[in-house]
N, C-alpha and C positions, 0 to 999 in steps of 0.2 A: 447739844446734838443728840439725837435718838441713838439706841443701840443699833437699829437697823442701819442707820446711815454710817455709823462708825465700822459697822461690819462690811458694809458695801465699799467703803474707802479701803479698808484693810485687805479684803479679798481682791479687789481691783488692783492694788498696788503689787500684790504677790503675783496675780495673774500677768500684768504687764512686765514684771521682772522676769517671769518664765519666758514671755515672748521675746524680750530684749536679749536674753541668753540662750535663745534658740531652743528652749525646751517645749517645743509646741505640742509634743506628744502628752506631756503632764498637763499643760495649760488647756488642753482640749477638754478636760474634765471639770474645769473650774468656770468655763465660760457659761455654762447653764445656770450657775449659781449667783450671777451677778443681778440681773433684773428683778428675779423674785424679792430681792431685798428692798428694791424701790416700790415694788407693788405692795409689799406688807408696810412700808412706811406710809404710802398713801392710804392703804385700807384702814390702817390703824388711826389715821388723823380723824379730826372732827368731820362731820358731814358738811358739805357745801355743794352748791347747785351744779357745778360741773365736774364733781369728783368722779363719776362714773366714766367721763370722757378721758380723763387722765389714766384711769385704771385699764380701760380698754386700749388706749394708745401704748402703754406699757406692755400690756399682755400680748399684743399682736407683734410688738418689737421682739419680745422674748421668744415667741413662736418662730419669728424670722431668724433669730440668733441659732436656735436649735436646728432648724432646717438647714440653713447655710452651713452647719457644721459637716454636713454630708455631700456639699456642692461638688466636691471632687469625684464623687461616684457617678453622677449623671447630671446633665444640664437641666433636667426636670427639677432637681433640688434647688437649683439657682432660681428658676421661675417661680417656684413655690415660695421661696424665701423673699424674692422681689415683691410678690403679691402680698405677702403677709406685712412687709414694711410699707407697701403702698397703703394698705388698710390703716396701719398705724399712723402714718402722716395725715390721712384723711381725718382721723380722730384728733390729731394734733391741731389740724386746720380749724375744726369745729370748736375745740377747746379754746383756742385764741379768740375766735369770733365771739364766742359766748361769754368769755371773761369780762367781768364788770369793768366799765370805762369810767375813769375819774377826771378826764381832761377833754377838751375839744379836739377836733381835728386839726392836723398840722399839715401846711403845705410841704414841709420838709420831707413827708412820706414820699412824694414823688420823686425825689432825688434817689431815695432807696429803690424805688420802683424801677428807675432807669438802670441802676447798677445790676439789680436782679435780672432784668430782661437781657442785659449784656452778658451776664454769666450763663444765662440758660442758652442763648443763641451760640455763645462761644464753646460751650460744652458739647452741644449738639453737633456743632460743625467739626469739632475735634474727634467725636466719637463715631459719627454716622458712616464714614467709610469702611469701618471694621465691624459693624454691628450685625451685618447679614440679615437673617430673619427676626432679629430682635430689635429692630429699628422702632417699630411701634410701641412694644413694651416699655423700653428704655426711654423713649421720648415722653410717654405718659407719666412715667415715674420721675423724670426730671422736671417735667411741669409741675407735678404735685409737690415735690420738695421746694420748688421755687415759690409756689404759692404759700406753703407753710412759712417759708422765711419772710415772704411779704407780709403775712398776718402778724408775725413776731415783730417786724419793723414797725407796723402800724400800731400794735400794742405798745411798743416802747414810747410812742408819743401820747399814749391814752391811758396807760396804767400808771399806778403810783410807783414811786422810787422806794427802795433800789431794786425791787424785783422785776421791774420792767426790763432793766438792763441785764439782769441774771438770765432771764428767759431769752432774750435776744442773743446774748452771747451763746447760750446753749444751742439755739437754732442754727447759728453760725458754724458752731463746731459739728453739728449734725450734717450740714450741708458739706462741710470739709471732709468728714468721713466718708460720705457717699461718694464724693467726687474723687478721693483718693482710690477708693474701691473700683470705681468705674474706668479711671484712667489706667490702673494697674491690670484690670482685667481685659479691657478692650483696645487699649493704645499701646502702652509700653510698661514693662515691668519697673516699678519703682523700688529703691532700696529700703529696707525695713518697712515695707508696705503694711504688713500684717499687724506690726506694732503701733504703726501711725493711725491705721484704721480703727483700731480698738481703743487706743488712747483717746482720740478725738470723739469717738462714739460714746465712750464711758463718761467723758466730760460732759458731752452734751445731754445725756439722759439724766445725770445727776443735777446739772444746772437747771433744766427745764422743770424737772420734778420739784426741787427746792424753791424755784422761782414761783411756780404756780401755788404750791403750798403756802408760800409766803403771802402771795397776793390774796389768799383767801383765809388767812389765818384767823381773822376776826370776823368772819362772815357767819 
């Protein structure tokens, strides 16, 4: 494991410990340090065809991280953070679409499609009554992350093992993180939501990065 990934894991564990022990004021300063390590890990890796897609996905995620640190100041910061993560997910979608495929299509993908559509409709049904003027932005974002997850599911059946599973699990953690955040903000407060949001988010970014780099290791 590279020094960048070791540093990412170490700082992430310390950051999560701070959240778990309710040291949010200190943890605030560590949040911007996380994704740059994954960006450096990706940048320092050998060149491959879709490397820039991963770099931009991580970069816009990091911008979203930083902007959302000020979301309690004004709703504008939440909208800007949401927009940044929307762009990040679009890069993830194209990243998954352009990833080299080594297996034929599988009809099992459609089972995943049904579950993702059920998730999307369920989330929108749960959140819509309390979204106010954010209905369209949140619906657009929810649709985008659902497409991202669908592309990861499709990739699971078409990419090589074991990194196909690593990326899929990462995508599932990403959707879980966004779902916890949305429910906590728009529906009802969840216990330890800040910790759970960041735990699932950190795991998601780590697994997706590691999986994509693994899939392209010998390219």
